[in-house]
A tleap script that builds the chain and sets N, CA, C and O, in Angstrom:
source leaprc.protein.ff14SB
mol = sequence {
  NMET LYS SER GLY GLU ASN ARG VAL ILE ILE
  GLY LYS ALA ASN ALA PHE ARG ILE TRP ARG
  ALA ALA SER SER VAL ASN TRP ASP CYS THR
  ALA LYS GLU LEU SER ASP GLU THR GLY LEU
  ALA GLU SER THR VAL ARG LYS ILE CYS ALA
  GLU LYS GLY TRP ASP ILE VAL THR GLY TYR
  THR GLY GLY THR LYS TRP ASP VAL VAL THR
  HIE ILE SER ASN ASN CARG
}
set mol.1.N position { 20.533 -2.546 6.186 }
set mol.1.CA position { 19.900 -1.251 6.165 }
set mol.1.C position { 18.932 -1.165 7.353 }
set mol.1.O position { 18.197 -2.109 7.644 }
set mol.2.N position { 18.950 -0.046 8.010 }
set mol.2.CA position { 18.097 0.156 9.180 }
set mol.2.C position { 16.688 0.570 8.777 }
set mol.2.O position { 16.453 1.042 7.664 }
set mol.3.N position { 15.766 0.385 9.700 }
set mol.3.CA position { 14.360 0.690 9.457 }
set mol.3.C position { 14.153 2.149 9.046 }
set mol.3.O position { 13.397 2.429 8.116 }
set mol.4.N position { 14.814 3.069 9.727 }
set mol.4.CA position { 14.694 4.492 9.409 }
set mol.4.C position { 15.185 4.807 8.013 }
set mol.4.O position { 14.606 5.639 7.314 }
set mol.5.N position { 16.265 4.133 7.602 }
set mol.5.CA position { 16.786 4.340 6.252 }
set mol.5.C position { 15.790 3.830 5.214 }
set mol.5.O position { 15.620 4.439 4.158 }
set mol.6.N position { 15.131 2.706 5.522 }
set mol.6.CA position { 14.128 2.165 4.606 }
set mol.6.C position { 12.980 3.156 4.410 }
set mol.6.O position { 12.499 3.346 3.293 }
set mol.7.N position { 12.548 3.779 5.499 }
set mol.7.CA position { 11.447 4.747 5.398 }
set mol.7.C position { 11.837 5.946 4.541 }
set mol.7.O position { 11.017 6.467 3.784 }
set mol.8.N position { 13.074 6.377 4.660 }
set mol.8.CA position { 13.544 7.509 3.851 }
set mol.8.C position { 13.525 7.135 2.375 }
set mol.8.O position { 13.079 7.921 1.539 }
set mol.9.N position { 14.005 5.942 2.054 }
set mol.9.CA position { 14.037 5.496 0.664 }
set mol.9.C position { 12.618 5.347 0.119 }
set mol.9.O position { 12.339 5.763 -1.005 }
set mol.10.N position { 11.729 4.760 0.902 }
set mol.10.CA position { 10.339 4.600 0.473 }
set mol.10.C position { 9.684 5.958 0.261 }
set mol.10.O position { 8.945 6.145 -0.705 }
set mol.11.N position { 9.949 6.907 1.156 }
set mol.11.CA position { 9.400 8.255 1.013 }
set mol.11.C position { 9.879 8.928 -0.262 }
set mol.11.O position { 9.098 9.574 -0.961 }
set mol.12.N position { 11.163 8.777 -0.566 }
set mol.12.CA position { 11.703 9.371 -1.794 }
set mol.12.C position { 11.120 8.699 -3.033 }
set mol.12.O position { 10.829 9.361 -4.029 }
set mol.13.N position { 10.954 7.388 -2.963 }
set mol.13.CA position { 10.372 6.657 -4.093 }
set mol.13.C position { 8.918 7.091 -4.316 }
set mol.13.O position { 8.492 7.280 -5.456 }
set mol.14.N position { 8.169 7.247 -3.237 }
set mol.14.CA position { 6.775 7.687 -3.365 }
set mol.14.C position { 6.684 9.102 -3.906 }
set mol.14.O position { 5.807 9.402 -4.716 }
set mol.15.N position { 7.581 9.974 -3.469 }
set mol.15.CA position { 7.605 11.346 -3.993 }
set mol.15.C position { 7.892 11.324 -5.493 }
set mol.15.O position { 7.297 12.088 -6.253 }
set mol.16.N position { 8.796 10.455 -5.912 }
set mol.16.CA position { 9.103 10.341 -7.340 }
set mol.16.C position { 7.883 9.834 -8.106 }
set mol.16.O position { 7.591 10.321 -9.198 }
set mol.17.N position { 7.178 8.867 -7.548 }
set mol.17.CA position { 5.977 8.333 -8.205 }
set mol.17.C position { 4.942 9.433 -8.411 }
set mol.17.O position { 4.318 9.521 -9.469 }
set mol.18.N position { 4.765 10.268 -7.394 }
set mol.18.CA position { 3.820 11.385 -7.490 }
set mol.18.C position { 4.305 12.386 -8.529 }
set mol.18.O position { 3.534 12.828 -9.381 }
set mol.19.N position { 5.585 12.742 -8.458 }
set mol.19.CA position { 6.158 13.707 -9.397 }
set mol.19.C position { 6.001 13.213 -10.831 }
set mol.19.O position { 5.613 13.973 -11.718 }
set mol.20.N position { 6.304 11.931 -11.053 }
set mol.20.CA position { 6.226 11.363 -12.402 }
set mol.20.C position { 4.792 11.401 -12.929 }
set mol.20.O position { 4.566 11.795 -14.073 }
set mol.21.N position { 3.827 10.996 -12.111 }
set mol.21.CA position { 2.426 10.985 -12.530 }
set mol.21.C position { 1.933 12.399 -12.799 }
set mol.21.O position { 1.260 12.640 -13.801 }
set mol.22.N position { 2.260 13.335 -11.916 }
set mol.22.CA position { 1.809 14.715 -12.071 }
set mol.22.C position { 2.493 15.400 -13.254 }
set mol.22.O position { 1.858 16.160 -13.985 }
set mol.23.N position { 3.767 15.135 -13.440 }
set mol.23.CA position { 4.501 15.734 -14.556 }
set mol.23.C position { 3.948 15.289 -15.900 }
set mol.23.O position { 3.950 16.055 -16.864 }
set mol.24.N position { 3.476 14.052 -15.961 }
set mol.24.CA position { 2.979 13.519 -17.233 }
set mol.24.C position { 1.726 14.245 -17.719 }
set mol.24.O position { 1.383 14.179 -18.899 }
set mol.25.N position { 1.049 14.934 -16.808 }
set mol.25.CA position { -0.151 15.708 -17.183 }
set mol.25.C position { 0.047 17.196 -16.897 }
set mol.25.O position { -0.914 17.943 -16.716 }
set mol.26.N position { 1.323 17.610 -16.860 }
set mol.26.CA position { 1.684 19.004 -16.635 }
set mol.26.C position { 1.090 19.546 -15.339 }
set mol.26.O position { 0.683 20.706 -15.273 }
set mol.27.N position { 1.042 18.706 -14.314 }
set mol.27.CA position { 0.573 19.060 -12.974 }
set mol.27.C position { -0.887 19.495 -12.949 }
set mol.27.O position { -1.313 20.185 -12.023 }
set mol.28.N position { -1.646 19.104 -13.947 }
set mol.28.CA position { -3.076 19.405 -13.999 }
set mol.28.C position { -3.845 18.162 -13.551 }
set mol.28.O position { -4.417 17.442 -14.370 }
set mol.29.N position { -3.850 17.925 -12.245 }
set mol.29.CA position { -4.455 16.723 -11.703 }
set mol.29.C position { -4.861 16.960 -10.251 }
set mol.29.O position { -4.435 17.918 -9.606 }
set mol.30.N position { -5.687 16.063 -9.772 }
set mol.30.CA position { -6.131 16.167 -8.387 }
set mol.30.C position { -5.355 15.173 -7.522 }
set mol.30.O position { -4.738 14.233 -8.023 }
set mol.31.N position { -5.403 15.405 -6.227 }
set mol.31.CA position { -4.780 14.468 -5.295 }
set mol.31.C position { -5.419 13.091 -5.443 }
set mol.31.O position { -4.736 12.072 -5.337 }
set mol.32.N position { -6.714 13.061 -5.686 }
set mol.32.CA position { -7.424 11.793 -5.889 }
set mol.32.C position { -6.910 11.082 -7.133 }
set mol.32.O position { -6.681 9.873 -7.110 }
set mol.33.N position { -6.730 11.824 -8.211 }
set mol.33.CA position { -6.204 11.222 -9.443 }
set mol.33.C position { -4.792 10.688 -9.235 }
set mol.33.O position { -4.454 9.613 -9.731 }
set mol.34.N position { -3.969 11.433 -8.504 }
set mol.34.CA position { -2.619 10.954 -8.202 }
set mol.34.C position { -2.665 9.713 -7.328 }
set mol.34.O position { -1.868 8.790 -7.496 }
set mol.35.N position { -3.601 9.701 -6.399 }
set mol.35.CA position { -3.778 8.535 -5.543 }
set mol.35.C position { -4.152 7.315 -6.389 }
set mol.35.O position { -3.591 6.234 -6.211 }
set mol.36.N position { -5.086 7.494 -7.293 }
set mol.36.CA position { -5.509 6.396 -8.168 }
set mol.36.C position { -4.355 5.910 -9.050 }
set mol.36.O position { -4.181 4.708 -9.250 }
set mol.37.N position { -3.581 6.844 -9.567 }
set mol.37.CA position { -2.487 6.511 -10.480 }
set mol.37.C position { -1.333 5.799 -9.771 }
set mol.37.O position { -0.752 4.857 -10.309 }
set mol.38.N position { -1.012 6.252 -8.576 }
set mol.38.CA position { 0.165 5.713 -7.871 }
set mol.38.C position { -0.162 4.556 -6.936 }
set mol.38.O position { 0.722 3.790 -6.553 }
set mol.39.N position { -1.433 4.433 -6.571 }
set mol.39.CA position { -1.796 3.406 -5.602 }
set mol.39.C position { -1.554 3.822 -4.164 }
set mol.39.O position { -1.726 3.024 -3.243 }
set mol.40.N position { -1.153 5.072 -3.971 }
set mol.40.CA position { -0.928 5.601 -2.625 }
set mol.40.C position { -2.239 6.155 -2.077 }
set mol.40.O position { -3.113 6.562 -2.842 }
set mol.41.N position { -2.373 6.169 -0.776 }
set mol.41.CA position { -3.555 6.773 -0.156 }
set mol.41.C position { -3.566 8.265 -0.472 }
set mol.41.O position { -2.513 8.895 -0.570 }
set mol.42.N position { -4.757 8.820 -0.629 }
set mol.42.CA position { -4.861 10.253 -0.917 }
set mol.42.C position { -4.203 11.082 0.180 }
set mol.42.O position { -3.586 12.108 -0.105 }
set mol.43.N position { -4.331 10.647 1.428 }
set mol.43.CA position { -3.690 11.375 2.533 }
set mol.43.C position { -2.169 11.339 2.399 }
set mol.43.O position { -1.494 12.304 2.755 }
set mol.44.N position { -1.634 10.246 1.895 }
set mol.44.CA position { -0.186 10.142 1.674 }
set mol.44.C position { 0.245 11.087 0.567 }
set mol.44.O position { 1.270 11.759 0.679 }
set mol.45.N position { -0.536 11.138 -0.497 }
set mol.45.CA position { -0.237 12.056 -1.607 }
set mol.45.C position { -0.222 13.490 -1.092 }
set mol.45.O position { 0.696 14.254 -1.392 }
set mol.46.N position { -1.244 13.853 -0.314 }
set mol.46.CA position { -1.324 15.218 0.219 }
set mol.46.C position { -0.143 15.519 1.139 }
set mol.46.O position { 0.419 16.613 1.089 }
set mol.47.N position { 0.233 14.562 1.969 }
set mol.47.CA position { 1.345 14.763 2.899 }
set mol.47.C position { 2.653 14.965 2.137 }
set mol.47.O position { 3.415 15.881 2.444 }
set mol.48.N position { 2.910 14.126 1.163 }
set mol.48.CA position { 4.153 14.238 0.392 }
set mol.48.C position { 4.170 15.547 -0.393 }
set mol.48.O position { 5.200 16.220 -0.454 }
set mol.49.N position { 3.038 15.914 -0.993 }
set mol.49.CA position { 2.982 17.189 -1.720 }
set mol.49.C position { 3.282 18.358 -0.789 }
set mol.49.O position { 3.998 19.286 -1.164 }
set mol.50.N position { 2.743 18.313 0.409 }
set mol.50.CA position { 3.000 19.379 1.387 }
set mol.50.C position { 4.478 19.412 1.763 }
set mol.50.O position { 5.073 20.487 1.846 }
set mol.51.N position { 5.068 18.246 1.990 }
set mol.51.CA position { 6.490 18.182 2.358 }
set mol.51.C position { 7.380 18.703 1.249 }
set mol.51.O position { 8.405 19.328 1.521 }
set mol.52.N position { 7.002 18.453 -0.007 }
set mol.52.CA position { 7.807 18.868 -1.151 }
set mol.52.C position { 7.515 20.298 -1.604 }
set mol.52.O position { 8.205 20.833 -2.471 }
set mol.53.N position { 6.488 20.915 -1.012 }
set mol.53.CA position { 6.148 22.274 -1.416 }
set mol.53.C position { 5.311 22.314 -2.680 }
set mol.53.O position { 5.215 23.356 -3.328 }
set mol.54.N position { 4.701 21.186 -3.038 }
set mol.54.CA position { 3.816 21.130 -4.194 }
set mol.54.C position { 2.433 21.491 -3.689 }
set mol.54.O position { 1.776 20.685 -3.030 }
set mol.55.N position { 1.996 22.692 -3.994 }
set mol.55.CA position { 0.734 23.204 -3.471 }
set mol.55.C position { -0.450 22.414 -4.005 }
set mol.55.O position { -0.474 22.019 -5.171 }
set mol.56.N position { -1.420 22.191 -3.149 }
set mol.56.CA position { -2.693 21.621 -3.560 }
set mol.56.C position { -3.732 22.702 -3.337 }
set mol.56.O position { -4.010 23.088 -2.201 }
set mol.57.N position { -4.301 23.186 -4.426 }
set mol.57.CA position { -5.304 24.232 -4.369 }
set mol.57.C position { -6.659 23.547 -4.305 }
set mol.57.O position { -7.007 22.768 -5.193 }
set mol.58.N position { -7.417 23.828 -3.270 }
set mol.58.CA position { -8.708 23.181 -3.079 }
set mol.58.C position { -9.821 24.187 -3.314 }
set mol.58.O position { -9.711 25.346 -2.913 }
set mol.59.N position { -10.880 23.752 -3.953 }
set mol.59.CA position { -12.012 24.629 -4.216 }
set mol.59.C position { -13.294 23.829 -4.370 }
set mol.59.O position { -13.296 22.605 -4.235 }
set mol.60.N position { -14.360 24.515 -4.646 }
set mol.60.CA position { -15.662 23.884 -4.825 }
set mol.60.C position { -16.300 24.382 -6.113 }
set mol.60.O position { -16.237 25.571 -6.424 }
set mol.61.N position { -16.906 23.484 -6.851 }
set mol.61.CA position { -17.656 23.831 -8.050 }
set mol.61.C position { -18.992 23.112 -7.976 }
set mol.61.O position { -19.035 21.882 -7.987 }
set mol.62.N position { -20.053 23.844 -7.904 }
set mol.62.CA position { -21.370 23.232 -7.856 }
set mol.62.C position { -21.547 22.267 -6.704 }
set mol.62.O position { -22.237 21.255 -6.831 }
set mol.63.N position { -20.930 22.576 -5.587 }
set mol.63.CA position { -21.038 21.723 -4.414 }
set mol.63.C position { -20.090 20.542 -4.405 }
set mol.63.O position { -20.039 19.802 -3.422 }
set mol.64.N position { -19.330 20.348 -5.491 }
set mol.64.CA position { -18.372 19.249 -5.571 }
set mol.64.C position { -16.983 19.767 -5.251 }
set mol.64.O position { -16.524 20.743 -5.845 }
set mol.65.N position { -16.319 19.119 -4.318 }
set mol.65.CA position { -14.974 19.532 -3.952 }
set mol.65.C position { -13.991 19.063 -5.019 }
set mol.65.O position { -14.090 17.932 -5.495 }
set mol.66.N position { -13.061 19.904 -5.393 }
set mol.66.CA position { -12.008 19.542 -6.327 }
set mol.66.C position { -10.690 20.100 -5.822 }
set mol.66.O position { -10.669 21.030 -5.016 }
set mol.67.N position { -9.612 19.540 -6.287 }
set mol.67.CA position { -8.310 20.085 -5.959 }
set mol.67.C position { -7.381 19.897 -7.143 }
set mol.67.O position { -7.561 18.990 -7.955 }
set mol.68.N position { -6.417 20.740 -7.227 }
set mol.68.CA position { -5.433 20.680 -8.301 }
set mol.68.C position { -4.065 20.807 -7.672 }
set mol.68.O position { -3.829 21.685 -6.842 }
set mol.69.N position { -3.169 19.931 -8.069 }
set mol.69.CA position { -1.799 20.024 -7.592 }
set mol.69.C position { -1.073 21.016 -8.490 }
set mol.69.O position { -1.063 20.873 -9.713 }
set mol.70.N position { -0.477 22.007 -7.879 }
set mol.70.CA position { 0.243 23.034 -8.622 }
set mol.70.C position { 1.717 22.964 -8.265 }
set mol.70.O position { 2.095 23.207 -7.119 }
set mol.71.N position { 2.529 22.640 -9.221 }
set mol.71.CA position { 3.965 22.559 -8.975 }
set mol.71.C position { 4.575 23.924 -9.208 }
set mol.71.O position { 4.330 24.560 -10.233 }
set mol.72.N position { 5.350 24.357 -8.276 }
set mol.72.CA position { 6.064 25.620 -8.420 }
set mol.72.C position { 7.507 25.277 -8.735 }
set mol.72.O position { 8.210 24.698 -7.908 }
set mol.73.N position { 7.941 25.632 -9.921 }
set mol.73.CA position { 9.205 25.132 -10.454 }
set mol.73.C position { 10.425 25.440 -9.600 }
set mol.73.O position { 11.436 24.746 -9.709 }
set mol.74.N position { 10.360 26.454 -8.761 }
set mol.74.CA position { 11.536 26.781 -7.975 }
set mol.74.C position { 11.560 26.029 -6.641 }
set mol.74.O position { 12.451 26.259 -5.823 }
set mol.75.N position { 10.600 25.141 -6.411 }
set mol.75.CA position { 10.620 24.324 -5.207 }
set mol.75.C position { 11.567 23.140 -5.394 }
set mol.75.O position { 12.059 22.874 -6.491 }
set mol.76.N position { 11.801 22.447 -4.293 }
set mol.76.CA position { 12.740 21.312 -4.270 }
set mol.76.C position { 12.641 20.467 -5.462 }
set mol.76.O position { 13.366 19.480 -5.581 }
savepdb mol mol.pdb
quit
């Protein structure tokens, strides 16, 4: 297997890990929580969510930044 093929497989596996963790809480979670659950860097979680069309809604409450991953069922 070539290096590029390995990266594709790893990317798909990581996307599945994110999907599985987020699905288990009905997509009511933050990128940080997904990062903690999957062991992936938060930037990796955000990148994969963006690639898959899983929106991350970012906001502020009382000066604290929060985000929620919102899955849109008609996406990939």
